[in-house]
Every structure is written in structure tokens, then in C-alpha cells.
C-alpha positions in Angstrom: -17.3 -8.1 63.1 -19.3 -7.8 59.8 -19.4 -4.0 60.3 -15.6 -3.9 60.6 -15.2 -6.0 57.4 -17.5 -3.7 55.6 -15.6 -0.6 56.8 -12.3 -2.2 55.8 -13.7 -3.0 52.3 -15.0 0.5 51.9 -11.7 2.0 52.9 -9.8 -0.3 50.5 -12.2 0.5 47.6 -11.8 4.3 48.3 -8.0 4.0 48.3 -8.0 1.9 45.1 -10.4 4.3 43.4 -8.2 7.2 44.3 -5.2 5.5 42.9 -7.1 4.6 39.7 -8.4 8.2 39.3 -4.8 9.5 39.6 -3.5 6.9 37.1 -5.9 7.9 34.3 -3.5 10.5 33.0 -0.7 7.8 32.8 -2.6 5.2 30.8 -0.2 5.0 27.9 2.9 4.8 30.1 1.8 1.4 31.4 3.0 -2.0 30.2 0.1 -4.4 29.8 2.3 -7.3 30.8 2.6 -5.9 34.3 -1.2 -5.6 35.0 -2.1 -9.2 35.9 -1.8 -8.6 39.7 -4.0 -5.5 39.5 -6.5 -7.3 37.2 -6.9 -10.1 39.7 -7.5 -7.6 42.6 -10.1 -5.6 40.6 -12.0 -8.7 39.6 -12.1 -9.8 43.3 -13.3 -6.4 44.5 -15.8 -5.6 41.6 -18.8 -7.7 42.8 -18.7 -6.1 46.2 -18.4 -2.5 45.0 -21.3 0.0 45.1 -22.4 1.5 41.8 -20.5 4.8 41.9 -17.3 2.9 43.0 -18.1 0.2 40.4 -18.0 2.8 37.6 -14.3 3.6 38.3 -13.4 -0.1 38.6 -15.2 -1.0 35.3 -13.3 1.7 33.4 -10.0 0.5 34.9 -10.8 -3.1 34.0 -11.6 -2.0 30.4 -8.2 -0.3 30.2 -6.3 -3.3 31.4 -8.1 -5.6 28.9 -7.1 -3.5 25.9 -4.1 -5.8 25.0 -5.4 -8.9 26.7 -9.0 -9.3 25.4 -10.6 -6.4 23.5 -14.0 -8.1 23.7 -13.9 -7.7 27.5 -12.8 -4.1 27.1 -16.0 -3.5 25.1 -18.2 -5.3 27.7 -16.7 -3.4 30.7 -16.6 -0.1 28.7 -20.2 -0.4 27.7 -21.3 -0.9 31.3 -19.1 1.9 32.5 -20.7 4.2 29.8 -24.2 3.3 30.9 -23.4 4.0 34.6 -21.5 7.3 33.9 -24.6 8.6 32.0 -26.8 7.5 34.9 -24.6 9.4 37.4 -23.9 12.3 35.0 -20.1 11.7 35.5 -18.7 13.4 32.4 -15.1 12.5 33.2 -15.8 8.8 33.5 -18.1 9.0 30.5 -15.1 10.3 28.4 -12.9 7.5 29.7 -15.6 4.9 29.0 -15.9 6.2 25.4 -12.1 6.1 24.8 -12.1 2.5 26.2 -14.8 1.5 23.7 -12.8 3.3 21.0 -9.7 1.2 21.9 -11.7 -2.0 22.1 -13.2 -1.6 18.7 -10.0 -0.4 17.2 -8.1 -3.5 18.3 -10.9 -5.6 16.7 -10.6 -3.6 13.4 -14.1 -2.2 13.7 -13.1 1.2 12.7 -16.5 2.9 12.2 -17.5 2.1 15.8 -14.0 3.1 17.0 -14.2 6.4 15.3 -17.7 7.2 16.6 -16.7 6.6 20.2 -13.4 8.3 19.8 -15.0 11.5 18.5 -17.6 11.5 21.3 -14.8 11.1 23.9 -12.8 13.9 22.3 -15.9 16.3 22.5 -16.4 15.5 26.2 -12.7 15.8 27.1 -12.3 19.1 25.3 -15.3 20.3 27.2 -13.7 19.3 30.5 -10.3 20.8 29.5 -7.9 18.1 30.8 -5.0 18.5 28.4 -3.6 15.0 29.0 -6.9 13.4 28.3 -7.5 15.4 25.2 -4.0 14.6 23.9 -4.5 10.9 24.6 -7.8 10.8 22.7 -6.2 12.7 19.8 -3.4 10.2 19.8 -5.8 7.2 19.8 -7.6 8.7 16.8 -4.3 9.2 15.1 -3.5 5.5 15.5 -6.9 4.6 14.2 -6.2 6.4 10.9 -2.6 4.9 10.9 -4.1 1.4 11.2 -6.3 1.8 8.1 -3.5 3.4 6.0 -4.9 7.0 6.1 -1.4 8.3 6.9 -1.9 12.0 6.2 -4.8 12.2 8.6 -2.9 10.2 11.2 0.1 12.6 10.8 -2.3 15.6 11.4 -3.5 14.1 14.7 -0.1 13.1 16.0 1.4 16.6 15.1 -1.4 18.2 17.2 -0.6 15.8 20.1 3.1 16.8 19.8 2.2 20.5 20.0 0.1 19.9 23.1 2.9 18.0 24.9 5.4 20.7 23.9 3.2 23.3 25.5 2.8 21.2 28.6 6.6 20.5 28.6 6.2 16.8 29.2 9.4 15.4 27.7 8.5 11.8 28.0 5.3 12.2 26.0 7.2 14.4 23.5 9.5 11.4 23.0 6.4 9.2 22.3 5.1 11.6 19.8 8.4 11.7 17.9 8.3 7.9 17.7 4.7 8.0 16.4 5.5 10.6 13.7 8.6 8.5 12.7 6.4 5.4 12.2 4.0 7.3 10.0 6.9 8.7 7.8 8.3 5.2 7.6 5.0 3.9 6.3 4.8 6.7 3.8 8.2 5.5 2.4 10.5 8.3 3.7 12.8 6.3 6.0 15.4 9.1 6.2 12.9 11.5 7.6 11.5 8.8 9.9 15.0 8.3 11.3 15.4 11.9 12.3 12.2 11.6 14.5 13.3 8.2 15.9 16.7 9.6 16.9 15.0 12.5 18.7 12.7 10.1 20.4 15.5 7.8 21.6 17.5 10.7 22.9 14.6 11.9 25.0 13.7 8.4 26.2 17.1 7.3 27.6 17.0 9.5 30.8 13.7 7.9 31.8 15.1 4.4 31.4 11.8 3.1 30.1 13.3 -0.1 28.6 10.3 -1.3 26.5 10.0 2.1 24.9 13.7 2.3 24.2 13.7 -1.2 22.7 10.7 -0.3 20.5 12.4 2.8 19.1 15.7 0.9 18.5 13.7 -1.7 16.6 12.0 1.0 14.4 15.4 2.6 13.6 16.8 -0.9 12.7 13.9 -1.5 10.3 14.5 1.9 8.6 18.3 1.3 8.3 17.5 -2.1 6.8 15.1 -0.6 4.2 17.8 1.9 3.1 20.4 -1.0 3.0 22.6 0.2 5.9 22.8 -3.3 7.1 25.5 -2.9 9.7 23.6 -0.1 11.5 20.4 -2.1 11.2 22.0 -5.2 12.8 23.6 -3.2 15.6 20.3 -1.5 16.6 18.2 -4.6 16.3 20.6 -6.7 18.4 20.6 -4.0 21.1 16.8 -3.9 21.0 16.6 -7.7 21.2 18.9 -7.7 24.3 16.5 -5.3 26.1 13.4 -7.3 25.0 15.0 -10.4 26.5 15.7 -8.5 29.8 12.1 -7.3 30.2 10.6 -10.5 28.6 8.7 -8.5 26.0 7.7 -11.5 23.8 5.6 -9.6 21.2 8.3 -7.0 20.5 10.9 -9.9 20.4 9.1 -11.7 17.6 9.2 -8.6 15.4 12.9 -8.0 16.2 13.7 -11.7 15.4 12.0 -11.5 12.0 13.8 -8.3 11.2 17.2 -9.6 12.3 16.5 -12.7 10.1 16.1 -10.4 7.0 19.3 -8.5 7.8 21.3 -11.7 8.3 19.9 -13.1 5.1 21.0 -10.0 3.2 24.5 -10.4 4.9 24.5 -14.1 3.8 24.6 -15.3 7.4 22.3 -18.2 6.5 22.7 -20.3 9.6 22.0 -17.3 11.9 19.0 -16.3 9.7 17.4 -19.8 10.1 18.0 -19.9 13.9 16.3 -16.5 14.3 13.3 -17.6 12.2 12.9 -20.8 14.3 13.1 -18.9 17.5 10.5 -16.4 16.3 8.2 -19.3 15.2 8.5 -21.0 18.6 7.4 -17.8 20.3 4.5 -17.3 17.9 2.9 -20.6 19.0 2.1 -19.0 22.3 0.3 -16.0 20.8 -3.5 -15.7 20.3 -3.4 -13.3 17.3 -0.3 -14.0 15.2 -1.5 -14.3 11.6 0.5 -11.4 10.3 3.7 -12.4 12.1 3.4 -16.0 10.9 2.8 -14.8 7.3 6.0 -12.7 7.5 7.9 -15.6 9.0 6.9 -17.8 6.1 7.9 -15.1 3.6 11.3 -14.7 5.0 11.8 -18.5 5.1 10.9 -18.7 1.4 13.5 -16.1 0.6 16.0 -18.0 2.8 15.5 -21.3 1.0 15.5 -19.7 -2.4 18.8 -18.0 -1.5 20.5 -21.3 -0.6 19.0 -23.1 -3.6 16.4 -25.3 -1.9 13.6 -24.6 -4.3 11.2 -27.2 -3.0 11.2 -25.7 0.5 11.2 -22.2 -1.0 8.0 -23.1 -2.9 6.4 -24.8 0.2 7.0 -21.8 2.4 6.0 -19.3 -0.3 2.7 -21.1 -0.7 2.2 -21.1 3.1 2.9 -17.3 3.1 0.3 -16.8 0.3 -2.3 -18.9 2.3 -1.7 -16.8 5.4 -1.7 -13.6 3.4 -5.0 -14.7 1.7 -6.5 -15.3 5.2 -5.5 -11.8 6.3 -6.7 -10.4 3.0 -10.1 -12.0 3.5 -10.4 -9.5 6.3 -9.0 -6.7 4.3 -9.5 -3.2 5.6 -10.1 -1.5 2.3 -13.9 -1.7 2.5 -13.7 -0.5 6.1 -11.5 2.3 5.0 -14.1 3.4 2.5 -16.8 3.3 5.2 -14.5 5.3 7.5 -14.0 8.0 5.0 -17.7 8.2 4.3 -18.3 8.4 8.0 -15.6 11.1 8.4 -17.1 13.2 5.6 -20.6 12.8 7.1 -19.3 13.9 10.5 -17.6 16.9 8.9 -20.7 17.9 7.0 -22.9 17.5 10.1 -20.5 19.8 12.0 -20.9 22.4 9.2 -24.6 22.2 9.4 -24.6 22.6 13.2 -22.4 25.6 12.8 -24.8 27.2 10.3 -27.6 26.4 12.7 -25.8 28.1 15.5 -25.1 31.1 13.3 -28.7 31.3 12.4 -29.7 31.2 16.1 -27.2 34.0 16.9 -28.7 36.1 14.1 -32.2 35.5 15.5 -31.1 36.6 19.0 -29.4 39.7 17.5 -32.5 40.6 15.6 -34.7 40.2 18.7 -32.3 42.5 20.6 -32.6 45.1 17.9 -36.3 44.9 18.0 -36.2 45.4 21.8 -34.0 48.4 21.4 -36.4 49.7 18.7 -39.3 49.4 21.2 -37.4 51.3 23.8 -36.3 54.0 21.4 -39.7 54.4 19.9 -38.5 53.8 16.4 -40.4 50.6 15.8 -41.4 51.3 12.3 -37.8 52.0 11.1 -36.4 49.0 12.9 -39.2 46.8 11.4 -38.1 47.8 7.9 -34.5 47.2 8.7 -35.4 43.9 10.3 -37.4 42.7 7.3 -34.6 43.6 4.9 -32.1 41.8 7.1 -34.4 38.8 7.4 -34.7 38.6 3.6 -31.0 38.7 3.2 -30.3 36.1 5.8 -32.9 33.7 4.4 -31.5 34.2 1.0 -28.0 33.6 2.3 -29.2 30.4 4.1 -31.0 29.3 1.0 -27.9 29.9 -1.2 -25.7 28.1 1.3 -28.1 25.1 1.5 -28.3 25.1 -2.3 -24.5 25.2 -2.5 -24.2 22.3 0.0 -26.7 20.3 -2.0 -24.8 20.9 -5.2 -21.5 20.0 -3.5 -23.0 16.8 -2.2 -24.3 15.9 -5.6 -21.0 16.8 -7.2 -19.2 14.6 -4.6 -21.5 11.7 -5.4 -21.0 12.0 -9.1 -17.2 12.2 -8.7 -17.3 9.1 -6.5 -19.4 7.2 -9.1 -17.1 8.3 -11.9 -14.0 7.2 -9.9 -15.5 3.8 -9.2 -16.4 3.3 -12.8 -12.9 4.3 -13.9 -11.4 2.0 -11.3 -13.5 -0.9 -12.6 -12.5 -0.2 -16.2 -8.9 -0.1 -15.2 -9.2 -3.3 -13.2 -10.8 -5.1 -16.2 -8.0 -3.9 -18.5 -5.4 -4.9 -15.9 -7.0 -8.4 -15.6 -7.1 -8.9 -19.3 -3.4 -7.8 -19.6 -2.5 -10.2 -16.8 -4.3 -13.1 -18.5 -2.4 -12.4 -21.8 0.9 -12.1 -19.8 0.3 -15.4 -18.1 -0.5 -17.1 -21.4 2.6 -15.7 -23.1 4.9 -16.6 -20.1 3.6 -20.1 -19.8 4.1 -20.7 -23.5 7.6 -19.4 -23.3 8.5 -21.6 -20.4 7.1 -24.7 -22.1 9.0 -24.0 -25.3 12.2 -23.4 -23.3 11.9 -26.7 -21.4 11.0 -28.6 -24.6 14.1 -27.1 -26.4 16.4 -28.1 -23.5 15.0 -31.6 -23.4 15.7 -32.1 -27.1 19.5 -31.6 -26.6 21.7 -34.6 -26.9 23.7 -35.0 -23.7 25.5 -38.2 -24.3 28.9 -36.9 -24.9 29.1 -33.9 -22.6 28.1 -34.8 -19.1 29.0 -31.5 -17.6 26.7 -29.6 -20.0 24.0 -32.1 -19.3 24.1 -31.4 -15.6 23.9 -27.7 -16.1 21.1 -27.8 -18.6 19.2 -30.3 -16.4 19.6 -27.8 -13.6 18.1 -25.0 -15.8 15.2 -27.3 -16.6 14.5 -27.8 -13.0 14.8 -24.1 -12.2 12.4 -23.1 -15.0 10.0 -25.9 -14.1 10.0 -24.5 -10.6 9.2 -21.0 -11.8 6.5 -22.4 -14.1 4.8 -24.2 -11.2 5.0 -21.2 -8.9 1.7 -19.9 -10.4 1.8 -16.6 -8.4 0.3 -14.7 -11.3 -2.3 -17.4 -11.9 -3.4 -17.2 -8.2 -3.5 -13.4 -8.4 -5.5 -13.7 -11.7 -8.1 -15.9 -10.1 -8.3 -13.7 -7.0 -8.9 -10.6 -9.2 -11.4 -12.5 -11.3 -13.4 -13.4 -8.1 -13.4 -9.7 -7.0 -14.3 -8.1 -10.3 -16.8 -10.8 -11.5 -18.4 -11.2 -8.0 -22.0 -10.4 -9.3 -21.6 -12.8 -12.2 -20.2 -15.6 -10.0 -23.1 -15.2 -7.6 -25.7 -15.4 -10.4 -23.9 -18.3 -12.0 -23.7 -20.4 -8.8 -27.3 -19.5 -7.9 -28.5 -20.7 -11.3 -26.2 -23.7 -11.7 -25.2 -24.9 -8.2 -23.8 -28.2 -9.5 -20.8 -26.4 -11.2 -17.4 -27.2 -9.8 -14.8 -24.6 -8.9 -12.8 -25.4 -12.1 -16.0 -25.1 -14.2 -16.8 -21.8 -12.6 -13.3 -20.5 -13.4 -13.6 -21.7 -17.0 -17.0 -20.0 -17.3 -15.5 -16.6 -16.2 -12.5 -17.0 -18.6 -14.9 -17.9 -21.5 -17.0 -14.9 -20.6 -13.9 -12.7 -20.8 -13.5 -14.0 -24.4 -10.2 -15.7 -23.9 -9.3 -18.3 -26.5 -8.9 -22.0 -25.7 -5.1 -21.7 -26.2 -5.0 -18.7 -23.7 -7.1 -20.6 -21.2 -4.8 -23.6 -21.6 -1.7 -21.6 -20.9 -3.3 -19.7 -18.0 -4.4 -22.9 -16.2 -1.3 -24.9 -17.3 -3.3 -27.6 -18.9 -3.4 -29.1 -22.5 -5.6 -27.7 -25.2 -7.5 -30.9 -25.4 -8.3 -30.7 -21.7 -9.8 -27.2 -22.3 -12.0 -28.5 -25.1 -13.2 -31.3 -23.0 -13.9 -28.9 -20.1 -15.8 -26.6 -22.5 -17.9 -29.5 -23.7 -18.8 -30.5 -20.1 -19.7 -26.9 -19.2 -22.0 -26.6 -22.3 -23.6 -29.9 -21.1 -24.2 -28.6 -17.6 -25.6 -25.3 -19.0 -28.0 -27.4 -21.1 -26.8 -25.7 -24.4 -27.5 -27.0 -27.9 -24.7 -27.4 -30.4 -25.9 -24.3 -32.2 -25.9 -22.2 -29.0 -22.9 -19.9 -28.4 -21.3 -20.6 -25.0 -19.9 -17.0 -24.7 -23.3 -15.4 -25.4 -25.0 -17.8 -22.9 -22.6 -16.8 -20.2 -23.0 -13.1 -21.0 -26.8 -13.3 -20.6 -26.7 -14.8 -17.2 
């Protein structure tokens, strides 16, 4: 009986592995929402599988977990990579590497994602499976798209399109058109993006792949909204929403609802706008990673309340939007983008060096062949002379090439340093200008409110109501403090080293005292500091006195000089 069970299990595993091997070329056609049954089956079978069978199962589990739990994708992918190397299975090794690339990409760890993606591409090009190569190129294209390197992303997706056109796979050609359209949309050319989206939709319709059709309709609706063709945008987004409801695609539905809310707000359909926003918010509560969508929902709500004149709710939602955006910004991809580009340049230069090394090896083999012919033809002396001259030329060429590469590397480093210095100078000027602008704006608002309050309203009630409304409106704008928040955020970025030294030396300083120290260091006057922070001049002087006291300064000591010397 045990032998029979074992045979049945072995047969089931073989059948499942055969199906998985066949499905590898169809990875991107799958809907992650439909994979739960397969996932449960694989998790049941995995502990009983032998190692070679386990390798295929691990890779399939890693694929399914892409959109469910990227951490598990990385865990299963790493084990699959180890086993594939142990069994020298290059096909499964390439798949494990692309799984790891996807896992790290979904976690925004772009340097690791790029490293594994490039390794997978090298193996898959070696094996020659066009579908696998195209998919890996496509994944690398989305990697560069995700970090805003759109020209590089476009280069990869165009290469994928060319491969699919050669294969004649109309369904994947449609996907490539949609991808290229998204890149042009992000680059700001919505009209060009629409031409690709229309081609994609036309090719997708015969396959009746509803989630893909809904996605492309949504993309087209967003483009039409951006070029203010609101009727077309509304029509396409509503059609996309209808399909999303049919197939229960909740993630796509949230984006559609937010977009439809913007369109209806522009069309002044305020009740519909609020209903759509509330429906999107209800769906977002069930998502694990929803920070960007929540921030967008708050932003649209702020615009909605501002449009209907509810300034209190508008301010509340705008502040919520800024908090959510700040949380996202704290994980900003700009630093990772810099690391990615440095890594990309390093990979490119390493390839150039490998190519030179290969050329040198080829030259060595050629020279050895010449020497062998020379021995056979008994003209050793002549060939030695020719060989010596050739050797000198090659060494000189290699030396010159290496010297050229060294100079190019030094030049690149100097340019990068100069660029960073110029950027820092520009940011400092921009920060100072922003401070002066905030000071001037605050002073203007205060004077305007003071002027309005001095008007006698006793005889003209109607005028009083209107002027009072203006006072409230300008008070609202004054309290918004968007520029002040941006000012403090820029200060923290540009004065990061100073803030670290200051807090290390004087840990008892409060956040307000730290901000005041930076503003004094920037040589802003007390009046400018008062206007920037929306406090009275006397409060600034008191704060300066307290700061001097905490810094243990004498009356004769200059506060500005003391801060500059920290």
C-alpha cells in the first residue's frame, strides 16, 4: 500500500512538474488572483518532493508569490538558485534569477534586482529561448521605469517589441504596445502614448483577456483626462470599471475609482466624486501596501472640499496627503536611482574590460598560430621579428587604451563632483529664495488681514459679510504653510551634516530650537524668521536668548559665528 502511494505521488509530481515547465513561457499571461488553488497544492506537495523535483516547485512558488509576498519570492528563489547550481540546471537557474529580480524589484531594492536580472539575461541568451529572453528584457525595462529612468526603460521595451514581432506573437505585441504607451505617458507625451494604447487595445480585444483590456482602457482614460478630453476619459474609465467589477480586480478598481473621481470633480459632479472616493477608500482598507493610493485619495479629497468651499476639510485632507507623501518620500528612490546608475556604469565598463581581455587573448592565439606556421615554413627569424613588432604595437595599444579608460574614469568622477557641487549651490540659493518668499508672503497676508479688520462694517452688513469671508479665506491660505513645510524639509536635507553635529553636541535642543539654529546659521534676520515661522518678533528674540543660553554663550559672543563653527 505504501509503495502504491509513493508511485501515485511520484506520478502526480511528474505531471505537475511537466505542466509547470510548459507554463514558464506564459508567466506574464497569468493573473495572480487566480493562483491560490495552485499555491495550496504546491505547498502540500513540496515537503514530499525529491530535490530535482523540488527545484521546479520552488521556482513556481517563487513566481506565484510575486504579487502576494515578495519576501517569500526571495526565500524560494534563493533556494531554487542554490539547487539549480548544484544540479547544473541552467534553465532553472535563469528562472530562479529572474524570480529573485522580481522579488527585489517589488521591494524597491533596485541594485539587487538589477544584478540578478542581468545574470538571468546572460544565461537565457546563452540558452536561446526567445520568450525567456524577451521576458527578462521586459522585467529590466520595468525596473528602469520604476525608478524613473524612462529612456533606458523605453530602450528595453522596444527591444522586447521587436522580438515579439519577429516571433509573431500578437498577444505579447499588444502588451509591449501598452508598456511603451505607459513610458510615453510618464514622459509627458500623452498624445503619443494614446497611439500605442489604441494599438494595444485593438490587438487585445480578440483574445478577450478582460484584465488586460480593462488596464489599457484605464491608461487611455488617464491620458484623455490629462489632455482635458473629459468626456472620452469618463467613457473609457467607466468601461474599465465595469470590467474590473466583473472580474473582481480590486487593485485596478482602486486606481480607476480615483481617476473617475478626478474626472467628475472637473465636470463638477461633486456628489459622484465623493461617492467614488469613499468607495476607493473602503477598498484600500483591505490592501497591505496602499500608501501611494491613500495619498492620492487624500489629495483628490482636498481638491474636492476646496472646490465646494469647505476649507476646513480641504486643509485637513491636504495635511493628511502631505503626511502620507512624506512617509513615501522618506523611502524616496532618488538615492537608489543614483546607486543604480553607478552600478549600471560599472557593469558597462566591466563588459568593456572583458571585451578587451578577449581581444587580447585572440591576438595571443593568432600570434601563436603565426609562430607555428613560421616553424613549419622554416622562416623562424623573420616571423620572430614580425611577432616582436606586432607585440610592441599591441602592448602600446593596450597601454593607450588603459590610459584612455583611466582618464575617462577620472573625467567622469570630476564631472560628477562638479555636478554635485553645482546642485548643492543651486539648492542653497533656492532655499534662501524660498525663505525670503515665505517672509514676504506672510507679511503681505498679515497686512491684508489687518487692513480688512480695521474697516467699519456697522452700516453695510452685506459688505461686512463679504470682507469677513475674504479674511477667512486669506487666513486659511496663511495657515496652510505648504511652503514652510517644504522649507524645513529642504533645510533638513541640505543641512544634514550640520544638524547631526549640532544634535550630537547639544542633545537637549528641542526641534524648534534646532530649526532656529539652522535659520540663524543661514543669516536670516529676526523679522524674516518671525515671518517664516508665523510667530511674533518678540517670540523670536526670546527663542534666540534661550538658544544662546543652551549653547553656553556669553553676551559678547556672536550666535551666528558660534553656529558656523560647529
